[in-house]
C-alpha positions as CSV (number, residue, x, y, z in Angstrom):
1,Q,-1.9,-4.8,-7.6
2,V,-3.5,-3.0,-4.7
3,Q,-1.8,-1.9,-1.6
4,L,-3.6,-1.2,1.7
5,V,-1.9,0.6,4.5
6,E,-3.6,0.8,7.9
7,S,-3.0,3.0,10.9
8,G,-4.6,4.1,14.1
9,G,-4.6,1.0,16.3
10,G,-3.5,1.0,19.9
11,L,-4.4,0.5,23.5
12,V,-7.5,2.2,24.9
13,Q,-9.5,1.9,28.1
14,P,-13.1,0.6,28.0
15,G,-15.4,3.3,26.9
16,G,-12.7,5.0,24.9
17,S,-12.4,5.8,21.2
18,L,-10.0,5.1,18.4
19,R,-10.0,5.9,14.7
20,L,-8.5,3.6,12.2
21,S,-7.5,4.7,8.7
22,C,-6.8,2.6,5.6
23,A,-5.2,4.2,2.5
24,A,-5.5,2.3,-0.8
25,S,-3.0,2.7,-3.7
26,G,-1.9,1.0,-6.9
27,R,-4.4,-0.3,-9.4
28,I,-7.5,0.4,-7.5
29,P,-10.7,-1.1,-9.0
30,V,-13.2,1.4,-10.2
31,I,-16.1,-0.4,-8.6
32,R,-15.2,-1.7,-5.2
33,I,-16.2,-2.3,-1.7
34,M,-13.9,-1.3,1.1
35,G,-14.3,-2.3,4.7
36,W,-12.9,-3.5,8.0
37,Y,-12.7,-7.0,9.4
38,R,-11.3,-8.2,12.7
39,Q,-9.8,-11.3,14.2
40,A,-9.6,-12.0,17.9
41,P,-7.3,-14.8,19.2
42,G,-8.8,-18.2,18.7
43,K,-11.7,-16.8,16.6
44,Q,-12.5,-16.5,12.9
45,R,-12.1,-13.3,11.0
46,E,-15.3,-11.4,10.9
47,L,-16.8,-8.4,9.1
48,V,-16.9,-5.2,11.2
49,A,-18.2,-2.7,8.6
50,R,-18.0,-2.0,4.9
51,I,-19.0,0.7,2.4
52,T,-19.8,0.4,-1.3
53,N,-18.9,2.8,-4.0
54,S,-22.4,4.3,-3.7
55,G,-22.0,4.8,0.0
56,L,-24.1,2.0,1.3
57,T,-22.8,0.8,4.6
58,T,-23.1,-2.5,6.4
59,Y,-22.2,-3.1,10.1
60,A,-21.9,-6.1,12.3
61,D,-24.7,-6.2,14.9
62,S,-22.1,-6.1,17.7
63,V,-20.8,-2.7,16.6
64,K,-24.0,-0.9,15.4
65,G,-24.4,2.4,17.1
66,R,-20.8,2.5,18.3
67,F,-18.7,2.3,15.1
68,T,-18.9,4.4,12.0
69,I,-17.3,3.7,8.6
70,S,-16.5,6.6,6.3
71,R,-14.3,7.5,3.4
72,D,-12.6,10.5,1.8
73,N,-13.8,12.3,-1.3
74,A,-11.5,10.3,-3.5
75,K,-12.9,7.1,-2.1
76,T,-9.5,5.7,-1.7
77,T,-9.2,6.0,2.1
78,V,-11.6,4.5,4.6
79,Y,-11.9,5.3,8.2
80,L,-13.4,3.4,11.1
81,Q,-14.4,5.6,14.0
82,M,-14.8,3.3,17.1
83,N,-16.6,4.7,20.1
84,S,-17.6,3.1,23.4
85,L,-15.0,0.5,23.0
86,R,-15.4,-2.8,24.9
87,P,-12.9,-5.4,25.9
88,E,-14.5,-7.8,23.4
89,D,-13.6,-5.4,20.6
90,T,-9.9,-6.4,21.2
91,A,-8.6,-7.9,17.9
92,V,-6.4,-7.3,14.9
93,Y,-8.3,-5.1,12.5
94,Y,-7.8,-5.7,8.8
95,C,-8.6,-3.4,6.0
96,N,-10.2,-5.1,3.0
97,L,-10.9,-4.0,-0.6
98,Q,-13.0,-6.1,-2.9
99,N,-13.3,-5.7,-6.6
100,S,-17.0,-5.7,-7.3
101,Y,-16.4,-6.9,-10.8
102,D,-14.4,-10.1,-10.3
103,G,-14.6,-10.6,-6.5
104,R,-10.8,-10.3,-6.0
105,E,-9.9,-9.3,-2.5
106,Y,-6.9,-7.4,-1.1
107,W,-6.0,-7.2,2.6
108,G,-3.9,-4.8,4.7
109,Q,-1.3,-6.0,7.1
110,G,-3.6,-5.5,10.1
111,T,-3.5,-3.2,13.1
112,Q,-3.9,-4.3,16.7
113,V,-6.7,-2.8,18.8
114,T,-6.6,-3.6,22.5
115,V,-9.3,-2.5,24.9
116,S,-8.2,-2.9,28.5
117,S,-8.1,-1.1,31.8
């Protein structure tokens, strides 16, 4: 089993920044993709950004140039640096880990990000 623990959400004014962290523990798959999804009220969960074992990154068009995904050297913690935040970025952000071998996915509990003046 894999556990994902997120931190770093909160309330920020438009134009501000936040940094989310997600630490993975347990039986972490050797080959994996880690990333962030978000879900706003009344909307479907959507991909924000993800990073593969080799370091390839993918971003949603809506966050390109504003958000950056990164990880630690052990590749068990991922970060999401969010700059120039907008009210439409308000959502619950979920950490995701996908086993690249069998496709199994694991989710964190979610952390609320609210962008409001």
